[in-house]
Biopython code that builds the backbone (N, CA, C, O; Angstrom):
import numpy as np
from Bio.PDB.StructureBuilder import StructureBuilder

atoms = [
    (1, "MET", "N", (-108.414, -11.196, 43.039)),
    (1, "MET", "CA", (-108.369, -12.133, 44.204)),
    (1, "MET", "C", (-109.306, -12.727, 44.890)),
    (1, "MET", "O", (-110.465, -12.384, 44.657)),
    (2, "GLY", "N", (-109.114, -13.495, 45.643)),
    (2, "GLY", "CA", (-109.838, -14.412, 46.587)),
    (2, "GLY", "C", (-110.781, -13.513, 47.600)),
    (2, "GLY", "O", (-110.553, -12.325, 47.828)),
    (3, "LYS", "N", (-111.771, -14.189, 48.120)),
    (3, "LYS", "CA", (-112.713, -13.395, 49.021)),
    (3, "LYS", "C", (-112.431, -13.481, 50.126)),
    (3, "LYS", "O", (-112.987, -12.855, 51.028)),
    (4, "SER", "N", (-111.445, -14.335, 50.274)),
    (4, "SER", "CA", (-110.743, -14.493, 51.964)),
    (4, "SER", "C", (-109.590, -14.211, 51.998)),
    (4, "SER", "O", (-108.941, -14.608, 51.031)),
    (5, "SER", "N", (-108.728, -13.316, 53.237)),
    (5, "SER", "CA", (-107.933, -12.737, 53.460)),
    (5, "SER", "C", (-106.689, -13.689, 53.515)),
    (5, "SER", "O", (-106.814, -14.867, 53.850)),
    (6, "GLU", "N", (-105.106, -12.960, 53.064)),
    (6, "GLU", "CA", (-104.493, -14.434, 53.289)),
    (6, "GLU", "C", (-103.319, -13.548, 54.004)),
    (6, "GLU", "O", (-103.447, -12.324, 54.051)),
    (7, "HIS", "N", (-102.028, -14.276, 54.631)),
    (7, "HIS", "CA", (-101.188, -13.613, 55.041)),
    (7, "HIS", "C", (-100.176, -14.450, 54.460)),
    (7, "HIS", "O", (-100.338, -15.645, 54.213)),
    (8, "ARG", "N", (-99.129, -13.791, 54.248)),
    (8, "ARG", "CA", (-97.932, -14.548, 53.498)),
    (8, "ARG", "C", (-96.635, -13.921, 53.808)),
    (8, "ARG", "O", (-96.602, -12.692, 53.880)),
    (9, "ALA", "N", (-95.257, -14.800, 54.056)),
    (9, "ALA", "CA", (-94.280, -14.553, 54.197)),
    (9, "ALA", "C", (-93.028, -14.722, 53.292)),
    (9, "ALA", "O", (-93.052, -15.877, 52.868)),
    (10, "PHE", "N", (-92.075, -14.134, 52.876)),
    (10, "PHE", "CA", (-91.221, -14.578, 52.173)),
    (10, "PHE", "C", (-90.044, -15.616, 52.753)),
    (10, "PHE", "O", (-89.212, -16.346, 52.215)),
    (11, "THR", "N", (-90.428, -15.282, 54.199)),
    (11, "THR", "CA", (-89.206, -16.496, 55.010)),
    (11, "THR", "C", (-90.104, -17.860, 54.954)),
    (11, "THR", "O", (-89.994, -18.675, 55.871)),
    (12, "ARG", "N", (-90.938, -18.079, 53.933)),
    (12, "ARG", "CA", (-91.514, -19.039, 53.921)),
    (12, "ARG", "C", (-92.047, -18.828, 52.507)),
    (12, "ARG", "O", (-93.136, -18.331, 52.223)),
    (13, "PRO", "N", (-90.714, -19.477, 51.294)),
    (13, "PRO", "CA", (-91.868, -18.695, 50.306)),
    (13, "PRO", "C", (-92.181, -20.636, 49.235)),
    (13, "PRO", "O", (-91.579, -21.709, 49.191)),
    (14, "ASP", "N", (-93.312, -20.111, 48.665)),
    (14, "ASP", "CA", (-93.283, -21.428, 47.854)),
    (14, "ASP", "C", (-92.657, -22.255, 46.758)),
    (14, "ASP", "O", (-92.857, -23.396, 46.341)),
    (15, "GLU", "N", (-91.729, -21.161, 46.398)),
    (15, "GLU", "CA", (-90.613, -21.883, 45.473)),
    (15, "GLU", "C", (-89.469, -20.480, 45.609)),
    (15, "GLU", "O", (-89.581, -19.266, 45.781)),
    (16, "THR", "N", (-88.327, -21.485, 45.413)),
    (16, "THR", "CA", (-87.134, -20.386, 45.743)),
    (16, "THR", "C", (-86.408, -21.032, 44.312)),
    (16, "THR", "O", (-86.513, -22.221, 44.012)),
    (17, "ARG", "N", (-85.655, -20.021, 43.493)),
    (17, "ARG", "CA", (-84.925, -20.383, 42.166)),
    (17, "ARG", "C", (-83.961, -19.501, 41.849)),
    (17, "ARG", "O", (-84.193, -18.389, 41.374)),
    (18, "GLU", "N", (-82.321, -20.163, 42.209)),
    (18, "GLU", "CA", (-81.237, -19.990, 42.505)),
    (18, "GLU", "C", (-80.527, -19.903, 41.253)),
    (18, "GLU", "O", (-80.331, -20.982, 40.693)),
    (19, "PHE", "N", (-80.009, -18.647, 40.573)),
    (19, "PHE", "CA", (-79.244, -18.940, 39.555)),
    (19, "PHE", "C", (-77.978, -17.511, 39.977)),
    (19, "PHE", "O", (-77.976, -16.686, 40.891)),
    (20, "PRO", "N", (-76.937, -17.784, 38.721)),
    (20, "PRO", "CA", (-75.854, -17.325, 39.113)),
    (20, "PRO", "C", (-75.675, -15.730, 39.876)),
    (20, "PRO", "O", (-75.847, -14.764, 39.132)),
    (21, "ASN", "N", (-75.408, -15.522, 41.020)),
    (21, "ASN", "CA", (-75.395, -14.042, 41.554)),
    (21, "ASN", "C", (-76.520, -13.387, 42.312)),
    (21, "ASN", "O", (-76.537, -12.306, 42.901)),
    (22, "GLY", "N", (-77.729, -14.568, 42.111)),
    (22, "GLY", "CA", (-78.858, -14.270, 42.762)),
    (22, "GLY", "C", (-80.086, -15.423, 43.267)),
    (22, "GLY", "O", (-79.957, -16.644, 43.353)),
    (23, "LYS", "N", (-81.150, -14.687, 43.526)),
    (23, "LYS", "CA", (-82.075, -15.979, 43.301)),
    (23, "LYS", "C", (-83.849, -15.496, 43.138)),
    (23, "LYS", "O", (-84.018, -14.466, 42.486)),
    (24, "ALA", "N", (-84.442, -15.816, 43.393)),
    (24, "ALA", "CA", (-85.873, -15.341, 43.492)),
    (24, "ALA", "C", (-86.761, -15.931, 44.116)),
    (24, "ALA", "O", (-86.769, -17.132, 43.846)),
    (25, "GLU", "N", (-87.677, -15.560, 44.983)),
    (25, "GLU", "CA", (-88.413, -16.045, 46.028)),
    (25, "GLU", "C", (-89.690, -16.055, 45.518)),
    (25, "GLU", "O", (-89.881, -14.949, 45.013)),
    (26, "ILE", "N", (-91.019, -17.019, 45.356)),
    (26, "ILE", "CA", (-92.429, -17.156, 45.059)),
    (26, "ILE", "C", (-93.021, -17.239, 45.990)),
    (26, "ILE", "O", (-92.800, -18.077, 46.863)),
    (27, "LEU", "N", (-93.960, -16.345, 46.023)),
    (27, "LEU", "CA", (-94.902, -16.449, 46.723)),
    (27, "LEU", "C", (-96.693, -16.766, 46.125)),
    (27, "LEU", "O", (-97.194, -15.690, 45.797)),
    (28, "ASN", "N", (-97.377, -17.598, 45.994)),
    (28, "ASN", "CA", (-98.916, -17.394, 45.735)),
    (28, "ASN", "C", (-99.480, -17.270, 46.576)),
    (28, "ASN", "O", (-99.240, -17.686, 47.709)),
    (29, "ILE", "N", (-100.483, -16.583, 46.154)),
    (29, "ILE", "CA", (-101.147, -15.484, 46.682)),
    (29, "ILE", "C", (-102.262, -14.573, 46.512)),
    (29, "ILE", "O", (-102.147, -13.515, 45.892)),
    (30, "GLY", "N", (-103.228, -14.924, 46.995)),
    (30, "GLY", "CA", (-104.797, -14.145, 46.361)),
    (30, "GLY", "C", (-104.697, -14.284, 45.040)),
    (30, "GLY", "O", (-105.018, -13.296, 44.378)),
    (31, "GLY", "N", (-104.342, -15.232, 44.475)),
    (31, "GLY", "CA", (-104.547, -15.807, 43.155)),
    (31, "GLY", "C", (-103.398, -15.712, 42.201)),
    (31, "GLY", "O", (-103.468, -16.431, 41.204)),
    (32, "GLY", "N", (-102.545, -15.083, 42.319)),
    (32, "GLY", "CA", (-101.521, -14.776, 41.949)),
    (32, "GLY", "C", (-100.143, -14.917, 42.350)),
    (32, "GLY", "O", (-99.927, -15.653, 43.313)),
    (33, "ALA", "N", (-99.098, -14.301, 41.743)),
    (33, "ALA", "CA", (-97.744, -14.775, 42.325)),
    (33, "ALA", "C", (-96.728, -13.334, 42.451)),
    (33, "ALA", "O", (-96.430, -12.538, 41.560)),
    (34, "VAL", "N", (-96.355, -13.344, 43.836)),
    (34, "VAL", "CA", (-95.333, -11.737, 44.047)),
    (34, "VAL", "C", (-94.053, -12.571, 44.287)),
    (34, "VAL", "O", (-94.037, -13.612, 44.944)),
    (35, "GLY", "N", (-93.006, -12.019, 43.699)),
    (35, "GLY", "CA", (-91.490, -12.429, 43.730)),
    (35, "GLY", "C", (-90.686, -11.842, 44.319)),
    (35, "GLY", "O", (-90.598, -10.696, 43.878)),
    (36, "ARG", "N", (-89.996, -12.047, 45.155)),
    (36, "ARG", "CA", (-88.814, -10.778, 46.086)),
    (36, "ARG", "C", (-87.562, -11.520, 44.662)),
    (36, "ARG", "O", (-87.643, -12.657, 44.197)),
    (37, "LEU", "N", (-86.723, -10.658, 44.346)),
    (37, "LEU", "CA", (-85.759, -10.999, 43.537)),
    (37, "LEU", "C", (-84.685, -10.417, 44.165)),
    (37, "LEU", "O", (-84.728, -9.244, 44.535)),
    (38, "SER", "N", (-83.622, -11.200, 44.338)),
    (38, "SER", "CA", (-82.330, -10.891, 45.524)),
    (38, "SER", "C", (-80.722, -10.872, 44.281)),
    (38, "SER", "O", (-80.454, -11.835, 43.562)),
    (39, "PHE", "N", (-80.143, -9.971, 44.308)),
    (39, "PHE", "CA", (-79.069, -9.869, 43.057)),
    (39, "PHE", "C", (-77.899, -9.361, 44.247)),
    (39, "PHE", "O", (-78.158, -8.716, 45.262)),
    (40, "GLN", "N", (-76.751, -9.777, 43.873)),
    (40, "GLN", "CA", (-75.326, -10.079, 44.763)),
    (40, "GLN", "C", (-74.811, -8.549, 43.313)),
    (40, "GLN", "O", (-75.222, -8.259, 42.190)),
    (41, "PRO", "N", (-73.693, -7.975, 44.308)),
    (41, "PRO", "CA", (-72.925, -7.015, 43.194)),
    (41, "PRO", "C", (-72.599, -8.238, 42.652)),
    (41, "PRO", "O", (-72.622, -9.390, 43.083)),
    (42, "GLY", "N", (-72.128, -7.456, 41.064)),
    (42, "GLY", "CA", (-71.691, -8.388, 40.141)),
    (42, "GLY", "C", (-72.440, -8.941, 39.382)),
    (42, "GLY", "O", (-72.008, -9.563, 38.412)),
    (43, "TRP", "N", (-73.823, -8.827, 39.679)),
    (43, "TRP", "CA", (-74.987, -9.825, 38.929)),
    (43, "TRP", "C", (-75.062, -8.796, 37.887)),
    (43, "TRP", "O", (-74.628, -7.674, 38.149)),
    (44, "ARG", "N", (-75.667, -9.102, 36.497)),
    (44, "ARG", "CA", (-76.255, -8.437, 35.365)),
    (44, "ARG", "C", (-77.428, -9.652, 35.141)),
    (44, "ARG", "O", (-77.425, -10.854, 35.407)),
    (45, "TRP", "N", (-78.374, -8.801, 34.557)),
    (45, "TRP", "CA", (-78.992, -10.090, 33.506)),
    (45, "TRP", "C", (-78.627, -11.009, 32.474)),
    (45, "TRP", "O", (-78.970, -12.191, 32.445)),
    (46, "SER", "N", (-77.751, -10.286, 31.426)),
    (46, "SER", "CA", (-77.366, -10.771, 30.432)),
    (46, "SER", "C", (-75.995, -11.315, 30.620)),
    (46, "SER", "O", (-75.259, -11.217, 29.639)),
    (47, "ARG", "N", (-75.637, -11.725, 31.409)),
    (47, "ARG", "CA", (-74.504, -12.661, 31.898)),
    (47, "ARG", "C", (-75.094, -13.968, 32.877)),
    (47, "ARG", "O", (-74.721, -15.104, 32.584)),
    (48, "ASP", "N", (-75.842, -13.802, 33.815)),
    (48, "ASP", "CA", (-76.256, -14.755, 34.648)),
    (48, "ASP", "C", (-77.667, -15.144, 34.809)),
    (48, "ASP", "O", (-77.899, -15.904, 35.748)),
    (49, "VAL", "N", (-78.758, -14.729, 33.995)),
    (49, "VAL", "CA", (-79.571, -15.149, 33.741)),
    (49, "VAL", "C", (-80.231, -15.585, 31.825)),
    (49, "VAL", "O", (-80.795, -16.488, 31.206)),
    (50, "GLN", "N", (-79.779, -14.517, 31.668)),
    (50, "GLN", "CA", (-79.710, -14.890, 30.044)),
    (50, "GLN", "C", (-79.628, -16.681, 29.813)),
    (50, "GLN", "O", (-80.551, -17.439, 29.513)),
    (51, "PRO", "N", (-78.420, -16.947, 30.032)),
    (51, "PRO", "CA", (-77.984, -18.365, 29.490)),
    (51, "PRO", "C", (-79.104, -18.902, 29.984)),
    (51, "PRO", "O", (-79.084, -20.009, 29.444)),
    (52, "LEU", "N", (-80.394, -18.857, 30.868)),
    (52, "LEU", "CA", (-81.202, -19.813, 31.445)),
    (52, "LEU", "C", (-82.547, -19.596, 30.993)),
    (52, "LEU", "O", (-83.404, -20.455, 31.199)),
    (53, "ALA", "N", (-82.885, -18.206, 30.219)),
    (53, "ALA", "CA", (-83.977, -17.390, 29.729)),
    (53, "ALA", "C", (-83.955, -17.869, 27.978)),
    (53, "ALA", "O", (-84.913, -18.128, 27.250)),
    (54, "LYS", "N", (-82.583, -17.864, 27.689)),
    (54, "LYS", "CA", (-82.244, -17.936, 26.359)),
    (54, "LYS", "C", (-82.980, -17.328, 25.062)),
    (54, "LYS", "O", (-83.385, -17.753, 23.981)),
    (55, "THR", "N", (-82.930, -16.003, 25.810)),
    (55, "THR", "CA", (-83.564, -15.058, 24.930)),
    (55, "THR", "C", (-82.704, -13.769, 24.832)),
    (55, "THR", "O", (-81.846, -13.749, 25.714)),
    (56, "LYS", "N", (-82.687, -12.684, 24.011)),
    (56, "LYS", "CA", (-81.718, -11.758, 23.299)),
    (56, "LYS", "C", (-81.724, -10.643, 24.988)),
    (56, "LYS", "O", (-80.722, -10.104, 25.460)),
    (57, "SER", "N", (-82.582, -10.603, 25.341)),
    (57, "SER", "CA", (-82.831, -9.488, 26.849)),
    (57, "SER", "C", (-83.971, -9.959, 27.534)),
    (57, "SER", "O", (-84.633, -10.841, 26.987)),
    (58, "CYS", "N", (-84.319, -9.520, 28.648)),
    (58, "CYS", "CA", (-85.413, -9.761, 29.566)),
    (58, "CYS", "C", (-86.483, -9.957, 29.100)),
    (58, "CYS", "O", (-86.550, -8.945, 28.402)),
    (59, "GLU", "N", (-87.444, -10.496, 28.919)),
    (59, "GLU", "CA", (-88.478, -10.374, 28.215)),
    (59, "GLU", "C", (-89.824, -10.604, 28.995)),
    (59, "GLU", "O", (-90.965, -10.603, 28.533)),
    (60, "ALA", "N", (-89.436, -10.790, 30.213)),
    (60, "ALA", "CA", (-90.815, -10.817, 31.686)),
    (60, "ALA", "C", (-90.481, -9.296, 31.821)),
    (60, "ALA", "O", (-89.438, -8.643, 31.791)),
    (61, "PRO", "N", (-92.159, -8.932, 32.025)),
    (61, "PRO", "CA", (-92.200, -7.539, 32.232)),
    (61, "PRO", "C", (-92.128, -7.236, 33.981)),
    (61, "PRO", "O", (-92.360, -8.131, 34.793)),
    (62, "HIS", "N", (-91.896, -6.329, 34.236)),
    (62, "HIS", "CA", (-91.888, -6.071, 35.865)),
    (62, "HIS", "C", (-92.673, -4.769, 36.664)),
    (62, "HIS", "O", (-92.657, -3.631, 36.196)),
    (63, "PHE", "N", (-93.068, -4.973, 37.398)),
    (63, "PHE", "CA", (-93.734, -3.826, 38.315)),
    (63, "PHE", "C", (-93.311, -3.925, 39.508)),
    (63, "PHE", "O", (-93.922, -4.713, 40.228)),
    (64, "GLN", "N", (-92.258, -3.241, 40.038)),
    (64, "GLN", "CA", (-91.621, -3.884, 41.277)),
    (64, "GLN", "C", (-91.039, -2.147, 41.932)),
    (64, "GLN", "O", (-90.749, -1.078, 41.394)),
    (65, "TYR", "N", (-91.097, -2.691, 43.430)),
    (65, "TYR", "CA", (-90.840, -1.675, 44.865)),
    (65, "TYR", "C", (-89.047, -1.942, 44.962)),
    (65, "TYR", "O", (-88.592, -2.979, 45.445)),
    (66, "HIS", "N", (-88.482, -1.224, 44.614)),
    (66, "HIS", "CA", (-87.087, -1.373, 44.446)),
    (66, "HIS", "C", (-86.666, -1.138, 46.922)),
    (66, "HIS", "O", (-86.686, -0.086, 47.561)),
    (67, "VAL", "N", (-86.393, -2.526, 47.436)),
    (67, "VAL", "CA", (-86.143, -2.423, 48.495)),
    (67, "VAL", "C", (-84.820, -1.570, 49.006)),
    (67, "VAL", "O", (-84.579, -0.623, 49.754)),
    (68, "SER", "N", (-84.116, -2.483, 48.147)),
    (68, "SER", "CA", (-82.530, -1.803, 48.580)),
    (68, "SER", "C", (-81.242, -2.118, 47.163)),
    (68, "SER", "O", (-81.236, -2.865, 46.185)),
    (69, "GLY", "N", (-80.545, -1.390, 47.569)),
    (69, "GLY", "CA", (-79.463, -1.247, 46.395)),
    (69, "GLY", "C", (-79.595, -0.504, 45.342)),
    (69, "GLY", "O", (-80.778, -0.180, 45.238)),
    (70, "ARG", "N", (-78.932, -0.061, 44.479)),
    (70, "ARG", "CA", (-79.028, 0.702, 43.062)),
    (70, "ARG", "C", (-78.815, -0.257, 41.650)),
    (70, "ARG", "O", (-77.756, -0.813, 41.360)),
    (71, "LEU", "N", (-80.097, -0.315, 40.833)),
    (71, "LEU", "CA", (-79.885, -1.415, 39.749)),
    (71, "LEU", "C", (-80.033, -0.651, 38.349)),
    (71, "LEU", "O", (-81.132, -0.195, 38.033)),
    (72, "ALA", "N", (-78.668, -0.484, 37.325)),
    (72, "ALA", "CA", (-79.093, 0.002, 36.614)),
    (72, "ALA", "C", (-79.882, -0.860, 35.321)),
    (72, "ALA", "O", (-79.707, -2.042, 35.027)),
    (73, "ILE", "N", (-80.644, -0.036, 34.772)),
    (73, "ILE", "CA", (-81.433, -1.144, 33.757)),
    (73, "ILE", "C", (-81.545, 0.011, 32.432)),
    (73, "ILE", "O", (-81.625, 1.230, 32.588)),
    (74, "LEU", "N", (-81.529, -0.733, 31.080)),
    (74, "LEU", "CA", (-81.423, -0.457, 29.645)),
    (74, "LEU", "C", (-81.859, -1.179, 29.287)),
    (74, "LEU", "O", (-81.670, -2.395, 29.325)),
    (75, "MET", "N", (-83.283, 0.092, 28.395)),
    (75, "MET", "CA", (-84.068, -1.048, 27.708)),
    (75, "MET", "C", (-83.791, -1.530, 26.508)),
    (75, "MET", "O", (-82.645, -1.155, 26.260)),
    (76, "ASP", "N", (-84.206, -2.155, 25.624)),
    (76, "ASP", "CA", (-83.668, -2.295, 24.442)),
    (76, "ASP", "C", (-84.110, -0.782, 23.185)),
    (76, "ASP", "O", (-83.735, -0.529, 22.040)),
    (77, "ASP", "N", (-84.786, -0.285, 23.878)),
    (77, "ASP", "CA", (-85.046, 0.827, 22.839)),
    (77, "ASP", "C", (-83.907, 1.764, 23.120)),
    (77, "ASP", "O", (-83.951, 2.682, 22.301)),
    (78, "GLY", "N", (-82.798, 1.905, 24.045)),
    (78, "GLY", "CA", (-81.993, 2.551, 24.695)),
    (78, "GLY", "C", (-82.138, 3.402, 25.733)),
    (78, "GLY", "O", (-81.212, 4.077, 26.182)),
    (79, "LYS", "N", (-83.469, 3.411, 26.221)),
    (79, "LYS", "CA", (-83.045, 4.509, 27.827)),
    (79, "LYS", "C", (-83.024, 3.564, 28.569)),
    (79, "LYS", "O", (-83.687, 2.532, 28.665)),
    (80, "GLU", "N", (-81.713, 4.255, 29.411)),
    (80, "GLU", "CA", (-81.179, 3.122, 29.995)),
    (80, "GLU", "C", (-81.736, 4.721, 31.797)),
    (80, "GLU", "O", (-81.886, 5.883, 31.421)),
    (81, "PHE", "N", (-81.857, 4.519, 32.838)),
    (81, "PHE", "CA", (-81.470, 4.801, 34.468)),
    (81, "PHE", "C", (-81.160, 3.395, 35.413)),
    (81, "PHE", "O", (-80.817, 2.220, 35.281)),
    (82, "ILE", "N", (-81.566, 4.469, 36.538)),
    (82, "ILE", "CA", (-80.618, 3.786, 37.613)),
    (82, "ILE", "C", (-81.491, 4.070, 38.847)),
    (82, "ILE", "O", (-81.421, 5.245, 39.205)),
    (83, "ALA", "N", (-82.512, 3.076, 39.783)),
    (83, "ALA", "CA", (-83.651, 2.473, 40.306)),
    (83, "ALA", "C", (-82.696, 2.357, 41.582)),
    (83, "ALA", "O", (-81.614, 1.779, 41.480)),
    (84, "GLY", "N", (-83.161, 2.970, 42.889)),
    (84, "GLY", "CA", (-82.902, 2.806, 44.040)),
    (84, "GLY", "C", (-83.504, 2.492, 45.158)),
    (84, "GLY", "O", (-84.647, 2.496, 44.700)),
    (85, "PRO", "N", (-83.664, 2.181, 46.435)),
    (85, "PRO", "CA", (-84.529, 2.419, 47.499)),
    (85, "PRO", "C", (-85.535, 3.131, 47.396)),
    (85, "PRO", "O", (-85.435, 4.344, 47.212)),
    (86, "GLY", "N", (-86.692, 2.508, 47.496)),
    (86, "GLY", "CA", (-87.863, 3.469, 47.547)),
    (86, "GLY", "C", (-88.951, 3.968, 46.129)),
    (86, "GLY", "O", (-90.122, 4.336, 46.034)),
    (87, "ASP", "N", (-87.791, 3.731, 45.148)),
    (87, "ASP", "CA", (-88.285, 3.888, 43.527)),
    (87, "ASP", "C", (-89.311, 2.593, 43.318)),
    (87, "ASP", "O", (-89.173, 1.578, 44.000)),
    (88, "VAL", "N", (-90.342, 2.722, 42.325)),
    (88, "VAL", "CA", (-90.902, 1.928, 41.786)),
    (88, "VAL", "C", (-91.034, 1.723, 40.490)),
    (88, "VAL", "O", (-91.556, 2.715, 39.981)),
    (89, "THR", "N", (-90.767, 0.762, 39.593)),
    (89, "THR", "CA", (-90.322, 0.733, 38.176)),
    (89, "THR", "C", (-91.476, -0.051, 37.947)),
    (89, "THR", "O", (-91.914, -0.798, 38.823)),
    (90, "ALA", "N", (-92.217, 0.113, 36.374)),
    (90, "ALA", "CA", (-92.985, -0.642, 35.092)),
    (90, "ALA", "C", (-92.133, -0.979, 34.387)),
    (90, "ALA", "O", (-91.541, 0.047, 34.053)),
    (91, "LEU", "N", (-91.450, -2.279, 33.694)),
    (91, "LEU", "CA", (-90.521, -2.343, 32.875)),
    (91, "LEU", "C", (-91.061, -3.190, 31.994)),
    (91, "LEU", "O", (-91.064, -4.371, 32.343)),
    (92, "PRO", "N", (-91.629, -2.864, 30.704)),
    (92, "PRO", "CA", (-92.168, -3.907, 29.460)),
    (92, "PRO", "C", (-91.119, -4.608, 29.320)),
    (92, "PRO", "O", (-90.045, -4.192, 29.755)),
    (93, "SER", "N", (-91.259, -6.157, 28.504)),
    (93, "SER", "CA", (-90.365, -7.040, 28.271)),
    (93, "SER", "C", (-89.354, -6.431, 27.319)),
    (93, "SER", "O", (-89.868, -6.113, 26.247)),
    (94, "GLY", "N", (-87.871, -6.145, 27.433)),
    (94, "GLY", "CA", (-86.926, -5.668, 26.276)),
    (94, "GLY", "C", (-85.911, -5.223, 27.318)),
    (94, "GLY", "O", (-85.790, -4.007, 27.468)),
    (95, "HIS", "N", (-85.183, -6.019, 28.041)),
    (95, "HIS", "CA", (-84.283, -5.049, 29.018)),
    (95, "HIS", "C", (-83.202, -6.034, 29.312)),
    (95, "HIS", "O", (-83.216, -7.263, 29.239)),
    (96, "ASP", "N", (-82.160, -5.107, 29.699)),
    (96, "ASP", "CA", (-80.986, -5.886, 30.263)),
    (96, "ASP", "C", (-80.887, -4.879, 31.809)),
    (96, "ASP", "O", (-81.322, -3.733, 31.928)),
    (97, "ALA", "N", (-80.286, -5.586, 32.731)),
    (97, "ALA", "CA", (-79.993, -5.195, 34.185)),
    (97, "ALA", "C", (-78.741, -5.393, 35.199)),
    (97, "ALA", "O", (-78.429, -6.558, 35.449)),
    (98, "TRP", "N", (-78.143, -4.547, 35.685)),
    (98, "TRP", "CA", (-77.291, -4.719, 36.785)),
    (98, "TRP", "C", (-76.901, -3.942, 37.518)),
    (98, "TRP", "O", (-76.937, -2.715, 37.424)),
    (99, "VAL", "N", (-76.348, -4.808, 38.597)),
    (99, "VAL", "CA", (-76.209, -4.304, 40.305)),
    (99, "VAL", "C", (-75.685, -2.963, 39.610)),
    (99, "VAL", "O", (-75.411, -2.667, 38.447)),
    (100, "VAL", "N", (-75.666, -2.274, 40.844)),
    (100, "VAL", "CA", (-74.757, -0.654, 40.957)),
    (100, "VAL", "C", (-74.061, -0.961, 41.688)),
    (100, "VAL", "O", (-74.564, -1.849, 42.376)),
    (101, "GLY", "N", (-72.347, -0.544, 42.202)),
    (101, "GLY", "CA", (-72.187, -0.692, 43.556)),
    (101, "GLY", "C", (-71.685, -1.844, 43.908)),
    (101, "GLY", "O", (-71.399, -2.806, 43.195)),
    (102, "ASP", "N", (-71.535, -1.632, 45.656)),
    (102, "ASP", "CA", (-71.601, -2.994, 46.875)),
    (102, "ASP", "C", (-72.400, -3.315, 47.219)),
    (102, "ASP", "O", (-72.252, -4.334, 47.894)),
    (103, "GLU", "N", (-73.852, -2.796, 47.090)),
    (103, "GLU", "CA", (-74.461, -3.605, 47.936)),
    (103, "GLU", "C", (-75.390, -3.827, 47.469)),
    (103, "GLU", "O", (-75.947, -3.079, 46.666)),
    (104, "PRO", "N", (-75.971, -5.336, 47.989)),
    (104, "PRO", "CA", (-77.105, -6.417, 46.899)),
    (104, "PRO", "C", (-78.359, -5.300, 46.844)),
    (104, "PRO", "O", (-78.634, -4.309, 47.519)),
    (105, "VAL", "N", (-79.009, -6.004, 45.633)),
    (105, "VAL", "CA", (-80.487, -5.107, 45.522)),
    (105, "VAL", "C", (-81.678, -6.595, 45.702)),
    (105, "VAL", "O", (-81.703, -7.806, 45.481)),
    (106, "VAL", "N", (-82.465, -5.595, 46.202)),
    (106, "VAL", "CA", (-83.688, -6.652, 46.385)),
    (106, "VAL", "C", (-84.925, -5.740, 46.085)),
    (106, "VAL", "O", (-85.059, -4.632, 46.604)),
    (107, "VAL", "N", (-85.957, -6.377, 45.069)),
    (107, "VAL", "CA", (-87.002, -5.395, 44.631)),
    (107, "VAL", "C", (-87.934, -6.584, 45.574)),
    (107, "VAL", "O", (-87.606, -7.439, 46.398)),
    (108, "VAL", "N", (-89.005, -6.225, 45.091)),
    (108, "VAL", "CA", (-90.524, -7.087, 45.149)),
    (108, "VAL", "C", (-91.122, -6.597, 43.977)),
    (108, "VAL", "O", (-91.266, -5.418, 43.653)),
    (109, "ASP", "N", (-91.556, -7.907, 43.197)),
    (109, "ASP", "CA", (-91.947, -7.744, 41.691)),
    (109, "ASP", "C", (-93.463, -8.374, 41.558)),
    (109, "ASP", "O", (-93.767, -9.561, 41.676)),
    (110, "TRP", "N", (-94.404, -7.171, 41.256)),
    (110, "TRP", "CA", (-96.245, -8.117, 41.176)),
    (110, "TRP", "C", (-96.171, -8.879, 39.835)),
    (110, "TRP", "O", (-96.734, -9.919, 39.492)),
    (111, "CYS", "N", (-95.503, -8.243, 39.315)),
    (111, "CYS", "CA", (-95.275, -8.863, 37.607)),
    (111, "CYS", "C", (-94.091, -9.474, 36.952)),
    (111, "CYS", "O", (-93.043, -8.866, 37.172)),
    (112, "GLY", "N", (-93.997, -10.590, 36.158)),
    (112, "GLY", "CA", (-93.085, -11.176, 35.907)),
    (112, "GLY", "C", (-92.542, -12.347, 36.803)),
    (112, "GLY", "O", (-92.305, -13.398, 36.207)),
    (113, "ALA", "N", (-92.371, -12.315, 37.819)),
    (113, "ALA", "CA", (-91.921, -12.951, 39.102)),
    (113, "ALA", "C", (-92.483, -14.458, 38.679)),
    (113, "ALA", "O", (-91.505, -15.206, 38.676)),
    (114, "SER", "N", (-93.480, -15.060, 38.383)),
    (114, "SER", "CA", (-93.942, -16.468, 38.240)),
    (114, "SER", "C", (-92.992, -16.980, 37.279)),
    (114, "SER", "O", (-92.566, -18.124, 37.438)),
    (115, "ASP", "N", (-92.695, -16.439, 36.527)),
    (115, "ASP", "CA", (-91.215, -17.434, 35.597)),
    (115, "ASP", "C", (-90.165, -16.991, 35.806)),
    (115, "ASP", "O", (-89.209, -17.689, 35.466)),
    (116, "TYR", "N", (-89.859, -15.492, 36.529)),
    (116, "TYR", "CA", (-88.563, -15.411, 36.588)),
    (116, "TYR", "C", (-87.263, -16.328, 36.909)),
    (116, "TYR", "O", (-87.168, -17.020, 37.923)),
    (117, "GLY", "N", (-86.504, -16.254, 36.132)),
    (117, "GLY", "CA", (-85.364, -17.140, 36.678)),
    (117, "GLY", "C", (-85.444, -18.519, 36.148)),
    (117, "GLY", "O", (-84.544, -19.352, 36.263)),
    (118, "LYS", "N", (-86.963, -18.768, 35.363)),
    (118, "LYS", "CA", (-86.799, -20.600, 35.142)),
    (118, "LYS", "C", (-85.796, -20.800, 33.901)),
    (118, "LYS", "O", (-85.468, -20.011, 33.014)),
    (119, "ARG", "N", (-85.479, -21.930, 34.113)),
    (119, "ARG", "CA", (-84.966, -22.633, 32.628)),
    (119, "ARG", "C", (-85.729, -22.646, 30.998)),
    (119, "ARG", "O", (-86.829, -23.181, 30.857)),
    (120, "ALA", "N", (-85.264, -22.231, 30.248)),
    (120, "ALA", "CA", (-86.443, -22.070, 28.406)),
    (120, "ALA", "C", (-86.457, -23.700, 28.463)),
    (120, "ALA", "O", (-87.039, -24.343, 27.590)),
]
sb = StructureBuilder()
sb.init_structure("model")
sb.init_model(0)
sb.init_chain("A")
sb.init_seg("    ")
for serial, (resi, resn, name, xyz) in enumerate(atoms, 1):
    if name == "N":
        sb.init_residue(resn, " ", resi, " ")
    sb.init_atom(name, np.array(xyz, "f"), 0.0, 1.0, " ", f" {name:<3s}", serial, name[0])
structure = sb.get_structure()
């Protein structure tokens, strides 16, 4: 983190990456990147992002705050859970995820967002 303060807003991201049923909005701030990831009902990583990433499962680690919606997460080791509004998750690489229900999911991610949704 730098020595001067910074104030940014997701209404003016540095980069927006769109993919089927979702998008990643990236802010570069404080010497790092933070992302707002939005997923529409029906979104699933293994269907909508995997073709871009070209990996078996999501290899991006995440440290994220769940703003809205419910997100099911299946780790490669078989652990499965659902995260919802107000939850914070720390996910190592090796997982799939999908939207549960009819409400869009929005998360703010402090780890892994800089490369999320990029083509391999």
